[in-house]
N, C-alpha and C positions, 0 to 999 in steps of 0.2 A: 298647789300643795293641799290635797284634801286630807281629812283626818286619818284615813287608812294609811296613806303614804307616810305621814309623819310618824305614826305609830310604828311602822316597820323600820324606818330609819333609826328610831330611838332604840329599838330592840337589838338591832345589829350593830349599834354603835357608830352610825354614820350621820346622825342629826347634827347640823351646824346651826349657829345662831340665826343665819339668814332664813333657814327653813321654818324656825319658830315664828319669826316676824311675818313671813309670807303666809303661813297658815293662819295666824291671828287676823291679818288683814282680810283674807278671803272669808273667814268666818263672819267678820263684821259686815262685809259686803253682802253676805247671804242672810243677814238679819239676826244672827246670833249675837248675844251681848252679855257682858259681865264686867265688873270693875277691873279684874286682873287681865281679862282679854284685851281691854282697851290699852292698858299699860304695856302689855306684851307687843301689841301692834305698833306702839309708838317708840319702842326701843331701837337703838341704833343696831344694825346688823352686825357691827363689830363688838357689841357688848359681850362680856365674858359669858361663856357657856353656862357656868354655875348660876349666874344671876338669871339668865334666860330660863333655866330649868326650874328655878324657884317660882317665877311667875307662871310658868307653864303648869306646874303642879297645882298652884292655887286656882288657875283657870279650870283645870280638870275637876277640881273639887266643887267649884261654883257651878259648873255646867253638868256635873255628875257624869263625866266621861270616864267611868271606871275602867273601861277596856284599855285605856291608854297608859294606865299606871299599874295594871296587873300583868303578871307574866303569862304570856299566851303559849299554847302548845305549838310545836313546830308545824303541825298540819294546818292549824288556824292561820298562822302567818303565811304559810305556803299558798293557801287558798286566797289570802288577801293580795299576795304578789301577783297571782294569776289574774285576779279580778282587775288589778291596776293595769296589767298588760292588755287585757281585753277592752278596757275602757279607753285605752290610748294614753294613759297617764305614765306608763313606763314603756320603753323600747324593749325588744326581746333581749338585747345585750344587757340592759340594766336589770331586767327580771332574772335572767340567768345568774348574774353576779350575786344578787340578793338571795336567791334560792340556794346557791352554793354555800352561803354562810348560814342560812337558817337550818338546813338539813344535815348539819354535821353532827347532830346529837342523836343518841338513843337508837331506836329502831329504824330511823330514816338514813343513818349513815351508809348502810349497805345499798341504799337505793339512790344515792346522791350522784347520779350521772351528770348533774348540772355542774358539779365541781370540775369534772373532766372537761366539759364544754368550756367553762370559764378559763381553765388553764390553757386549752388550745387557742382560744380567742386572744389570750394574753401574749402568746408567742409572736415574735416579730415575723417569723415565717411559719406557716402551718405545715407541719410535716407528718401529722397524724400520730404523734407519740401519745397524746392524751385522748383524742377523739377523732373520728374520721372527718377530715377537712372538707370532703365533697358535700357532706350534709350541711355544712355551715355556709355554703354559698347563698342559700335562701334561709336566713336566720329565723325569720318568723315561722316558716314551715317546720324547721328543725325543732324549735321550741315547742310548737304545738304537738308535734309527734312525741317528743320526750315527756311532755306533761301527760299525754294519754297513756304512755307506757308506765309512767310513775303511778298513776291511779290504778292501773291494772295490777302492778306489782304489789300494791298494798293488800290486795285481796287474795294473794297466793301464799302458800307455805314454801318459801324459797330457802334453799340450802345456804348455810353460812359461806360467805365469800363466793357467791354464785357468779359475780362479775369476773372472777378469775377462770371461769369455765370457758370451753371452746365448743364450737360445732364443727364436726368433721365434714369437709367439703365432699368427701367420697361417699360416706354411708349415712351422714346426717346425725350421727350420734352426738349427744350433749353430755359433757362430763369434764372433769379435770384432765389435763393432758398427761400422758405417760412419758417419762424420760428414760430412755433405754440405758440399762446398766453398762453396756458396751461403750456408749457415747460418754457416759460419766467417767468411766475409767480412762478413756482416751483424752477427753478434753477438760474434765473437771466439772463439778456440780454447778458452780455459779455461772459459768459460760453456757452450760446446757439449758439452764432455766430460761434464758432469754432467747435461745435459738433452736435447739433440737428437741422439739416436743412432738409427740405422736398420739394418734387416736387410740384409746384403750380398747375400742371394739374391733377395729380392722387394721390398725397399725399405720394408717396413712399419716403423712407428715404435712398434709395440706389442711390447715385448721383456720377457722374464722373466729375472731375474738368476740366475746359477749358484749363488748362496748359498742359494736356495730348495731344500730337500731333494728335492722331487719333480722338479725340473729336473735335479739331479745324478743322480738315480735313472734318469731317461730317458736322459741322456747316457752314463752308465756302461753301461746296457743296450745302447745302440747300439755302443759301443766293444767290449763283450764279444762281441757277435755278429761284429763285424769281426775281432776277434782270433781267435775260433774258426774263422772262415772262412779266415783267413790260415794258421793252423796246419794245417788240413785240406788246404789247397792245397800247403803245404810237404811234407806227408807223401805226397801223391799224385805229386809230380814226382820 
């Protein structure tokens, strides 16, 4: 239990007494020392969480570990979770679960595909309702792919609710799907939302969801080219 891991657990509300004790013992073994740290390391793992937190905060003050008691930005926490995965301190499943909680706020909520991954992994049977199950067969690779896409997404000007877009399998057009008036009249709006959607460019009904990684990769590549073109144009005028 390194300092970064404990920090993340506290922020997302998953820190347990045993985590504090484990962290304190590892700090002492590493040569770090303070009066409150010694007390924390000697507490029973079944000690009340509030008492643990009291000695933990005193320890942070003595060791000047300000980052552990200050609110961090979601991106800083996300990077810490990634670092923990890379170092082997977290499994891909654990990292996905924590990122799903960290990225539910602000500008990151629209980019939180990790929440969909977590929901799919939580299902007794993976049916692809939340996330394509075939990508989860190699979870480490899936997590690395999604982290790369997450970093790319932050650099782009993405439409609101872009994850609700589709890519037409026939013409490659990216956009919100069209629901035909005739289908609405016949079957009703709510039924049509989930079933009868069509490409706004060519009318094809064969659409690929944006939650599929390869679809987002293609969409981001398109936007990156457009962004680069616009930047070049701005420099030329």
